[in-house]
C-alpha positions in Angstrom: -28.0 -140.1 -137.2 -26.9 -140.5 -133.6 -24.4 -143.1 -134.7 -23.0 -141.0 -137.5 -22.3 -138.0 -135.4 -19.8 -139.8 -132.9 -18.0 -141.4 -135.9 -17.6 -138.1 -137.5 -16.1 -136.6 -134.3 -13.7 -139.5 -133.9 -12.5 -139.1 -137.5 -11.9 -135.3 -137.0 -10.0 -135.9 -133.8 -7.8 -138.5 -135.5 -6.9 -136.1 -138.3 -5.7 -133.5 -135.9 -3.3 -136.0 -134.3 -1.5 -136.7 -137.6 1.7 -134.5 -137.8 1.9 -132.0 -140.6 4.5 -132.9 -143.3 7.6 -130.7 -143.4 8.1 -128.6 -146.6 10.2 -130.5 -149.2 12.2 -127.4 -150.2 14.4 -125.8 -147.6 13.5 -122.2 -146.9 16.9 -121.4 -145.4 19.2 -119.6 -147.8 22.9 -120.7 -147.6 25.2 -118.4 -145.7 27.6 -116.5 -147.8 30.9 -117.4 -146.2 34.3 -116.0 -147.0 37.1 -118.2 -148.3 39.4 -119.4 -145.5 42.5 -117.7 -146.9 43.3 -114.5 -148.8 44.3 -114.3 -152.5 47.9 -113.8 -151.4 47.8 -117.1 -149.5 46.6 -119.0 -152.5 49.2 -117.3 -154.7 52.0 -118.4 -152.3 51.4 -122.0 -153.6 51.7 -120.7 -157.2 55.0 -118.8 -156.4 56.6 -121.9 -154.9 55.7 -123.9 -158.0 57.1 -121.2 -160.3 60.4 -121.1 -158.3 61.2 -124.7 -159.5 63.0 -123.5 -162.6 64.6 -125.9 -165.0 67.9 -124.2 -165.0 69.6 -121.8 -162.6 69.2 -118.1 -163.4 72.0 -115.6 -163.4 72.0 -112.9 -160.7 71.1 -110.2 -163.1 68.2 -111.9 -164.8 65.3 -109.5 -164.7 61.7 -110.8 -164.1 58.5 -108.9 -164.8 54.9 -110.0 -163.9 52.0 -109.3 -166.2 48.3 -109.1 -165.6 46.2 -112.3 -165.8 43.3 -112.7 -168.2 40.5 -115.2 -168.6 41.8 -118.1 -170.8 39.0 -117.8 -173.3 39.3 -114.0 -173.7 43.0 -113.2 -174.0 42.4 -110.1 -176.2 39.6 -108.7 -174.0 39.5 -106.4 -171.0 40.6 -107.7 -167.6 38.2 -110.0 -165.7 35.0 -108.2 -164.7 32.2 -108.5 -162.2 33.2 -110.4 -159.1 36.8 -111.0 -160.2 37.5 -107.4 -161.1 40.3 -107.2 -158.6 41.5 -110.8 -158.9 43.8 -110.2 -161.8 45.5 -107.3 -160.2 45.8 -109.1 -156.9 47.4 -112.1 -158.6 49.9 -109.9 -160.3 50.7 -107.9 -157.2 51.1 -111.0 -155.0 53.4 -112.7 -157.5 55.6 -109.6 -157.8 55.9 -109.3 -154.0 56.5 -112.9 -153.3 59.1 -113.4 -156.1 60.9 -110.3 -154.8 60.8 -111.8 -151.3 62.3 -115.0 -152.6 65.3 -113.1 -153.9 64.5 -112.9 -157.6 65.5 -109.7 -159.5 62.0 -108.4 -160.3 61.3 -105.4 -162.4 58.5 -102.9 -161.8 57.9 -101.9 -165.4 54.9 -99.7 -164.6 57.3 -97.2 -162.9 56.7 -93.8 -164.5 59.5 -91.5 -165.6 58.2 -88.9 -163.1 56.6 -88.7 -159.8 53.0 -87.5 -160.2 51.7 -85.3 -157.3 48.1 -84.3 -156.7 46.5 -82.4 -153.7 45.8 -85.6 -151.8 48.1 -88.3 -153.2 51.2 -89.1 -155.2 51.9 -91.8 -157.7 54.8 -93.2 -159.5 53.1 -96.3 -161.0 51.3 -95.9 -164.3 49.8 -97.9 -167.2 50.0 -94.9 -169.5 52.6 -95.8 -172.2 53.5 -92.2 -172.7 54.7 -92.0 -169.1 56.8 -95.3 -169.2 60.2 -96.1 -170.5 60.1 -96.9 -174.2 62.2 -100.0 -173.7 61.8 -102.3 -170.7 64.8 -104.4 -169.6 63.0 -107.6 -168.8 64.5 -111.1 -169.6 61.7 -113.2 -168.2 58.0 -112.6 -167.7 55.4 -114.3 -165.4 52.2 -114.5 -167.3 49.1 -116.6 -167.1 45.4 -117.2 -167.4 42.4 -117.7 -165.2 39.6 -120.2 -165.9 36.4 -120.0 -163.9 34.9 -123.3 -162.7 31.8 -123.8 -160.6 33.5 -123.5 -157.3 36.8 -121.8 -158.0 39.1 -119.9 -160.3 41.9 -122.1 -161.7 45.0 -119.9 -162.1 47.7 -121.2 -164.5 51.0 -119.3 -164.6 54.2 -119.6 -166.5 57.7 -118.1 -166.3 58.7 -117.4 -169.9 61.9 -116.3 -171.5 61.0 -113.3 -173.6 63.8 -113.8 -176.1 63.0 -117.4 -177.1 59.5 -117.9 -175.6 60.7 -121.0 -173.7 58.7 -121.8 -170.6 61.1 -122.2 -167.7 58.6 -123.2 -165.1 54.9 -123.4 -164.6 52.3 -123.7 -161.8 48.6 -123.9 -161.2 46.5 -123.1 -158.2 42.8 -123.0 -157.3 41.2 -119.9 -155.7 37.7 -120.3 -154.3 35.0 -118.1 -156.0 34.2 -116.4 -152.8 37.7 -115.2 -152.0 36.9 -111.7 -153.4 33.5 -111.2 -151.8 33.0 -107.8 -150.1 31.1 -106.7 -147.1 27.8 -106.1 -148.9 24.7 -107.4 -147.1 23.2 -108.8 -150.3 25.1 -110.1 -153.3 24.3 -111.9 -156.4 26.5 -114.8 -157.5 25.7 -117.0 -160.5 22.0 -115.9 -160.5 21.5 -116.6 -156.8 21.1 -113.9 -154.1 23.2 -114.3 -151.0 22.5 -112.5 -147.8 25.1 -112.0 -145.1 24.3 -111.7 -141.4 22.8 -108.5 -140.1 
């Protein structure tokens, strides 16, 4: 018995010297980082591609820019959830950038009248009753968005409205996290992301 007790103590002391194994699954959640650029910056690449037109345009060629829809839901509502503002931002950025490049762009959402309220005024509308019945547009920029695991792929085309000929096309990739807001906790693709506090 005297011999057994020292052996037991040596075994117990040896067990305490063995380091504990690290957990195999990381307990650190990934940080929700913003994309390095704005939507406008990513659309700049698309605008440059669209400006490579097959044939020169006349000075009075009028160009409109439409909303962008998910490629697999062209007859549905605009993109929802995280991308709710992405379609509109793509449209607005393209319209602005093409105007800055010197193209004759048309704001077809311009209402017939200026609408005034107590705290704002508006001249843009999507209400067909407030818009001109006939829009003078020769070319339209239209396109689709396809969601991938890491990014939205935006495909755009400059199309002749009269003969449906595609005059130029472009594609760009916009990271999924480009439209993230300032919320402290967000859910993306079934995962919770927590920003810094």
